[in-house]
C-alpha positions, 0 to 999 in steps of 0.5 A: 500499499503506497509501496511505489511512492515510498521508494520514489520518495526515498530515492528523491531524498538520496538525491536531495541530500546528496547521499553517496548512493546510486538508486536504481528503480526497475518495474518488472510488471510488464515482463514475461520472461528472463529476456524481458527482465534483462531488457528492463534492467538494462534500460533502467540502469542506463536511465539512472547513470549519465552517459559520460560517466565511467559506469554509463560508458561501461554499460553502453560498451557491454550492451554494444557487445551483445549487438542489440537492436536500439530504438528510442522512445518517441516521447522520452527519447530513452534508448530501448533494446532488443537483444537476440540471444542464441541460447539460454546460458547466454541470457543467464550470462548476460544477466550476471554480467549486468549484476557484476557491472553494478557490483564494480561501481565505486559507490553503493548501489540500491536496486529496487525491483518492483512487482517482483512476484512477476518472475513467478510467471516466467517460463524459466521455472528456475528464475528464483534460483538463478537470481538468488545464486548470483545476488548473494555474491554481490557486496556492493549492490543492495536490493529492495524487492516489493510486490502487490501480491502479498501471498506470492511475496510471502511464498518467495521469501517466507517459504523455506523451500524457496531459494530466497527464503529468509534472505531479506527483512520484511516490511509490510506498509500499513495504513497511515495513522488517521491524525497524520493523514488528517493533518496532511490533508489539512495542509494541502488545502490550507497551502491553496488558502482553502479550508476543509472541515474536520467532518469532511476529512473524517468522511474521506478517511473512513470512506476510503479506509485510509488506503493511500491510492483511494484517499488521494483520488478522492482528495484530488477530486474534491480539490478540483472543486475549487471551493474556498470551504469544503464540507462533508456534503461536497465530499460525499457528492464527489465520492458519488461522482467517482463511483459513477465514473467507474461504473463501466469498469465495475460492470465488467467485473460481472462478465468475468465472474460466475453468479456464485462468485458475484453474490459472494463479493456482494456479501463481502462488500456489504460487510466491509470485511469478513472474518468467517466467510464460511460461517452459518450466520454469514451464509444464511444472512446473504443466502449464499451457497454452502460453506464448501462452495465458498471455501472453493471460491476464496482462492479463485477470487484472491488469485483473480485479485478481486478479493484480498485476504489480510491477517489481523490479530492471527485471523484471516479477513477477507475484503473486496480488493478495490474499495471503490468497487466495494462501495459500488457493490454495497450501494447497487445490490 
């Protein structure tokens, strides 16, 4: 929750404070295999270093030795590479060489790999072992691995049978405290010589459940009103406008889900969060299928990312992943 923004904030502070670290951010969400991983890694390393630096020159020399096809992004002008590999060992050696080049940099390197769980979808089934084998030999490169699929990230780093088992320290981003968020929202409106009432802020934080993305989106919507004083009624109207705007997307979900899955989602949305989805009380209240049917629905809906499971005080809780979708379901069904 807010992981990518936190990393970019960290990198901004490294640069602003002139800390002697080379920060590199790589998002591998769009990658499908090892070749894609190498391509994205290469491009982002080059973005992070000046062309005329010793590292930039070394990287360009190495990449040219691979005889790539080079194109340039039409908007940013950033070079993009397409490398034709002869075989699988050649890809692996290219990856290891990139890491070795980073390891030779004079100052420490901080490499953040976002959506790291994507490597689980690569056809190269040994990707985790390939990375772990070489990463543990690097003395000058520090890694941040982050991902949005918590259950996969936990399986990669907390499963004793996985190569990355216990190789990192864990950091789960929880909700920002209500007081801190309230003060922040107040300051943002005040900086534009505007006032937002305490009741309006309270409603924003309750309605978005203090989830970073949804809180920021609703606040942006409210900020666009350009009123000098923002009250709770204006916030409620803005919230409804967001649901109307997203309704086309929400209706698409229904085409993706079975009737039983849809009915179960509606029930969870009306509750907000459910600790015992297979309990007789919950099933009877919403006229749901049997407990065994719901038990089989849960992993499917979590895998589809329309349902999120979280651990609170040792108990598993389930909620609709998209908070705005949850409100829409509760309102219309």
